[in-house]
C-alpha positions as CSV (number, residue, x, y, z in Angstrom):
1,M,6.1,-34.5,113.2
2,T,6.6,-30.7,113.4
3,P,10.1,-29.2,113.8
4,L,9.4,-28.5,117.5
5,Q,8.1,-32.0,118.1
6,R,11.2,-33.4,116.5
7,Y,13.4,-31.1,118.6
8,I,11.7,-32.3,121.8
9,A,12.1,-35.9,120.8
10,E,15.8,-35.4,120.0
11,E,16.3,-33.5,123.3
12,I,15.0,-36.5,125.2
13,A,17.3,-38.9,123.2
14,V,20.3,-36.6,123.8
15,D,19.6,-36.4,127.5
16,H,19.8,-40.2,127.6
17,V,22.9,-40.4,125.5
18,E,24.6,-37.9,127.9
19,G,23.6,-39.8,131.0
20,L,20.9,-37.5,132.2
21,L,18.0,-40.0,131.7
22,T,17.9,-43.8,132.0
23,R,17.0,-45.6,128.8
24,R,13.8,-46.7,130.4
25,E,12.8,-43.1,131.2
26,A,13.8,-41.9,127.8
27,M,11.7,-44.5,126.1
28,R,8.8,-43.7,128.4
29,R,9.0,-40.0,127.5
30,L,9.3,-40.7,123.8
31,A,6.3,-42.9,124.0
32,L,4.3,-40.0,125.5
33,L,5.2,-38.1,122.4
34,G,3.8,-40.9,120.3
35,V,7.2,-42.2,119.2
36,G,7.1,-46.0,118.9
37,T,9.7,-48.4,120.3
38,A,11.4,-49.0,117.0
39,A,11.5,-45.3,116.1
40,A,12.7,-44.4,119.6
41,T,15.5,-47.0,119.4
42,A,16.6,-45.6,116.0
43,L,16.5,-42.0,117.3
44,I,18.6,-42.8,120.3
45,A,21.1,-44.6,118.1
46,A,21.3,-41.6,115.7
47,C,21.8,-39.2,118.6
48,S,24.5,-41.5,120.0
49,D,26.4,-41.2,116.8
50,R,26.0,-37.4,116.7
51,N,26.5,-36.8,120.4
52,P,29.2,-38.9,122.0
53,A,28.7,-39.1,125.8
54,Q,29.9,-36.1,127.7
55,T,30.2,-35.2,131.3
56,P,27.5,-32.7,132.1
57,A,28.6,-29.1,132.7
58,G,29.5,-28.0,136.2
59,P,27.2,-28.7,139.2
60,T,24.3,-26.6,140.2
61,P,25.6,-23.8,142.5
62,T,24.5,-23.8,146.1
63,S,22.3,-21.0,147.5
64,G,24.3,-20.5,150.6
65,S,27.0,-18.3,149.0
66,T,26.1,-14.9,147.4
67,S,29.0,-15.3,144.9
68,S,27.5,-18.5,143.6
69,R,24.0,-17.1,143.1
70,P,22.7,-17.1,139.6
71,P,23.1,-13.8,137.7
72,G,20.6,-11.2,138.6
73,M,19.2,-13.2,141.5
74,A,20.5,-10.8,144.2
75,N,18.1,-8.1,143.0
76,A,15.3,-10.3,141.9
77,L,11.7,-9.2,142.6
78,S,8.8,-11.4,143.4
79,T,6.3,-12.6,140.8
80,E,2.5,-12.9,141.1
81,P,0.1,-15.0,139.1
82,I,-2.1,-13.2,136.6
83,T,-4.6,-14.2,134.0
84,W,-6.2,-12.5,130.9
85,Q,-8.4,-13.4,128.1
86,G,-6.4,-14.8,125.2
87,P,-7.4,-15.8,121.7
88,Q,-8.7,-19.2,122.7
89,G,-9.4,-18.9,126.4
90,Q,-7.9,-17.6,129.6
91,L,-4.1,-17.3,129.6
92,Q,-1.9,-17.6,132.7
93,A,1.4,-16.1,133.5
94,A,3.8,-15.0,136.3
95,W,4.1,-11.2,136.4
96,A,7.0,-9.3,137.9
97,Q,6.6,-5.5,138.1
98,A,9.8,-3.4,137.9
99,T,9.8,-0.3,140.2
100,N,10.5,2.1,137.3
101,P,10.3,0.0,134.2
102,K,12.5,0.7,131.3
103,G,10.7,-1.7,129.1
104,G,8.7,-5.0,129.2
105,V,9.9,-8.5,128.5
106,L,7.9,-11.6,127.5
107,V,9.7,-14.7,128.9
108,I,9.0,-18.0,127.1
109,H,9.7,-21.2,129.1
110,E,11.5,-24.4,128.3
111,N,9.6,-27.6,127.3
112,K,8.7,-28.2,131.0
113,G,6.3,-25.4,131.1
114,L,6.1,-22.5,133.6
115,T,8.3,-23.7,136.4
116,D,9.7,-21.9,139.4
117,W,13.0,-21.4,137.5
118,V,11.2,-19.5,134.7
119,R,9.4,-17.4,137.3
120,S,12.9,-16.5,138.8
121,V,14.0,-15.3,135.4
122,A,11.0,-12.9,135.3
123,G,11.9,-11.7,138.8
124,R,15.5,-11.1,137.8
125,L,14.5,-9.1,134.8
126,A,12.2,-7.0,136.9
127,G,15.0,-6.5,139.4
128,A,17.1,-5.2,136.5
129,G,14.4,-2.7,135.6
130,Y,12.3,-4.5,133.0
131,S,8.8,-5.6,133.9
132,A,8.5,-9.2,132.9
133,L,5.7,-11.6,132.0
134,A,6.4,-15.3,132.0
135,I,3.6,-16.9,130.0
136,D,2.3,-20.4,130.6
137,L,1.8,-21.9,127.1
138,L,-0.2,-24.8,128.8
139,S,-2.8,-22.4,129.9
140,E,-5.6,-23.9,127.7
141,E,-4.7,-27.3,129.2
142,G,-5.2,-26.0,132.7
143,G,-1.8,-24.7,133.3
144,T,1.6,-26.3,134.0
145,N,0.7,-27.0,137.6
146,S,-2.1,-29.2,136.5
147,F,0.4,-31.8,135.3
148,Q,1.9,-33.9,138.1
149,D,4.3,-35.6,135.7
150,P,6.7,-33.1,134.0
151,A,7.0,-35.5,131.1
152,Q,3.2,-35.2,130.6
153,A,3.5,-31.5,130.4
154,T,6.3,-31.8,127.8
155,A,4.1,-34.2,125.8
156,A,1.2,-31.8,126.0
157,L,3.3,-29.0,124.6
158,A,4.4,-31.2,121.7
159,E,0.7,-31.6,120.7
160,I,0.0,-27.9,120.4
161,A,-0.2,-26.5,116.9
162,P,2.5,-23.9,116.2
163,D,-0.1,-21.3,115.2
164,R,-1.6,-21.4,118.7
165,F,1.8,-20.7,120.2
166,T,2.2,-17.7,118.0
167,H,-1.3,-16.4,118.8
168,D,-0.8,-16.8,122.6
169,L,2.7,-15.2,122.5
170,N,1.3,-12.2,120.5
171,S,-1.4,-11.9,123.2
172,G,1.3,-11.9,125.8
173,V,3.1,-9.1,124.0
174,A,-0.2,-7.2,123.9
175,Q,-0.7,-7.7,127.6
176,L,2.8,-6.4,128.3
177,R,2.1,-3.2,126.3
178,L,-1.0,-2.6,128.5
179,R,1.0,-3.1,131.6
180,V,4.0,-1.0,130.6
181,P,2.4,1.7,128.4
182,G,4.7,3.7,126.3
183,Q,7.6,1.3,126.7
184,K,9.2,-1.0,124.2
185,V,8.8,-4.8,124.5
186,A,11.3,-7.6,124.2
187,V,11.0,-11.4,124.1
188,V,13.4,-13.9,125.7
189,G,13.1,-17.7,125.4
190,F,15.0,-20.8,126.5
191,C,15.5,-24.1,124.6
192,F,12.0,-24.9,123.4
193,G,11.1,-21.3,124.2
194,G,14.1,-20.1,122.3
195,G,12.7,-21.9,119.3
196,L,9.4,-20.1,119.8
197,V,11.3,-16.7,119.8
198,W,12.5,-17.6,116.3
199,Q,9.0,-18.7,115.3
200,L,7.5,-15.5,116.6
201,L,10.0,-13.4,114.7
202,A,9.3,-15.4,111.5
203,S,5.6,-14.6,112.0
204,G,6.2,-10.9,112.0
205,A,6.0,-9.6,115.6
206,L,6.1,-6.0,114.7
207,A,5.5,-5.0,118.3
208,V,8.8,-6.7,119.5
209,S,11.8,-4.4,119.6
210,A,14.4,-6.8,120.9
211,A,14.6,-10.6,121.0
212,V,17.0,-12.9,122.8
213,P,16.6,-16.6,121.9
214,F,18.8,-18.9,124.2
215,Y,19.9,-22.0,122.3
216,G,16.6,-22.2,120.4
217,P,16.1,-24.5,117.4
218,L,15.8,-22.6,114.1
219,P,12.6,-23.0,112.1
220,D,12.9,-24.6,108.7
221,K,13.7,-22.0,106.0
222,P,13.4,-19.0,108.3
223,D,12.3,-15.7,106.9
224,F,12.4,-12.8,109.3
225,A,11.6,-10.1,106.8
226,G,8.4,-9.1,108.6
227,S,10.2,-8.4,111.9
228,K,12.0,-5.3,113.2
229,A,13.5,-6.7,116.4
230,A,17.2,-6.4,117.2
231,V,18.2,-10.0,117.9
232,L,20.8,-11.3,120.3
233,G,21.2,-15.1,119.8
234,I,22.9,-17.1,122.6
235,Y,24.4,-20.5,122.0
236,G,26.6,-23.0,123.8
237,A,29.7,-24.3,122.1
238,L,29.1,-27.9,123.3
239,D,25.5,-27.8,122.1
240,K,26.3,-29.0,118.6
241,R,22.7,-30.0,117.8
242,V,21.4,-26.5,118.2
243,T,24.5,-24.4,117.7
244,G,24.9,-26.0,114.3
245,S,22.1,-23.8,113.0
246,E,23.9,-20.6,114.1
247,S,25.2,-19.8,110.6
248,A,21.8,-20.3,109.1
249,A,20.2,-18.0,111.7
250,K,22.9,-15.4,110.9
251,A,22.2,-15.6,107.2
252,A,18.4,-15.3,107.7
253,L,18.8,-12.3,110.0
254,D,21.2,-10.5,107.6
255,R,18.8,-11.2,104.7
256,A,16.0,-9.5,106.7
257,G,18.2,-6.5,107.5
258,L,17.9,-7.0,111.2
259,I,20.4,-5.8,113.8
260,N,21.9,-9.0,115.3
261,D,24.7,-10.5,117.3
262,L,25.0,-14.3,117.7
263,V,27.2,-15.4,120.6
264,V,28.6,-18.8,121.2
265,E,29.6,-19.3,124.9
266,P,32.8,-21.4,125.1
267,N,32.6,-24.7,127.2
268,A,28.9,-24.3,127.6
269,D,26.3,-26.9,126.7
270,H,22.6,-26.8,126.0
271,A,20.5,-25.2,128.8
272,F,23.6,-23.7,130.4
273,F,21.6,-20.8,131.8
274,N,19.3,-22.9,133.9
275,D,20.9,-23.0,137.4
276,T,18.5,-25.8,138.4
277,G,19.8,-28.2,135.7
278,P,22.8,-30.4,135.4
279,R,24.3,-28.4,132.5
280,Y,24.4,-25.1,134.3
281,N,27.6,-23.1,133.6
282,A,28.0,-20.2,136.0
283,A,30.6,-18.4,133.9
284,A,28.6,-18.7,130.6
285,A,25.4,-17.7,132.4
286,A,27.0,-14.6,133.9
287,D,28.4,-13.5,130.5
288,A,25.1,-14.2,128.8
289,W,23.2,-12.1,131.4
290,R,25.6,-9.3,131.0
291,R,25.2,-9.3,127.2
292,L,21.4,-9.5,127.5
293,L,21.3,-6.4,129.8
294,E,23.6,-4.5,127.5
295,W,21.4,-5.4,124.6
296,F,18.3,-4.2,126.4
297,V,20.0,-0.9,127.3
298,R,20.7,-0.4,123.6
299,Y,17.5,-1.6,122.0
300,L,14.8,-1.7,124.6
301,A,15.3,1.1,127.2
302,G,16.2,3.6,124.5
303,Q,13.3,5.6,123.2
């Protein structure tokens, strides 16, 4: 099992432990990953020991009040579907064109694939002045929309070789450079996508000037010496499974001589930025959005 596969399996187990999935549904999703009954039972027990049951973070805000809207949504622009030829076939993405772009941002989705929420993030970035491309890493499987069962989409992502992700992400960066010529490029990822931001940095990613992994799992023995990106890492204090790697991430970034700032949002759990999920934390999301935009002003918009 690769580190990302292990991460996905543990995420399913933790979701059950914290009351977000029934045991039956958790076992079904783990089975889709190829985790047998005995191994799934042991994994859930281990996660129960490490993650005592918690009450999920605050409720998803309603859309009726402007004050409760997710950060950046008020100025969000629309996205459009695009395709281009990638290393192993046609790649799909949602594209949001800023009016006067100050840079380009590659958005990497969670383990559910390219959802409407991820498209909204691209639209929010475009509204803030950064043309954004939200790539669909299930493109070669027909795209996220070809999976009626979100758990099947997650299982399909778990089967993909890490190298393919890196090649497709680099192709996304190249596509951004074509669409925002003369501008710097950043990469942002969430959960599973945050882990892929770390993976991309470890692969080199010389064309990436800034990176913002949101609560992403750190690769084993990370080495970022080949990268030049300024890295803003975002974590949640309650997300002990991922936030526990924050000190190792800091050490690896410092060894590579990369500009970095790792922020742990208080009282925030895993996936706190996703306003469609049960762990959404409006205060932490607003603070993280502010920090992200300030980071981009310093390391993306500047020439």
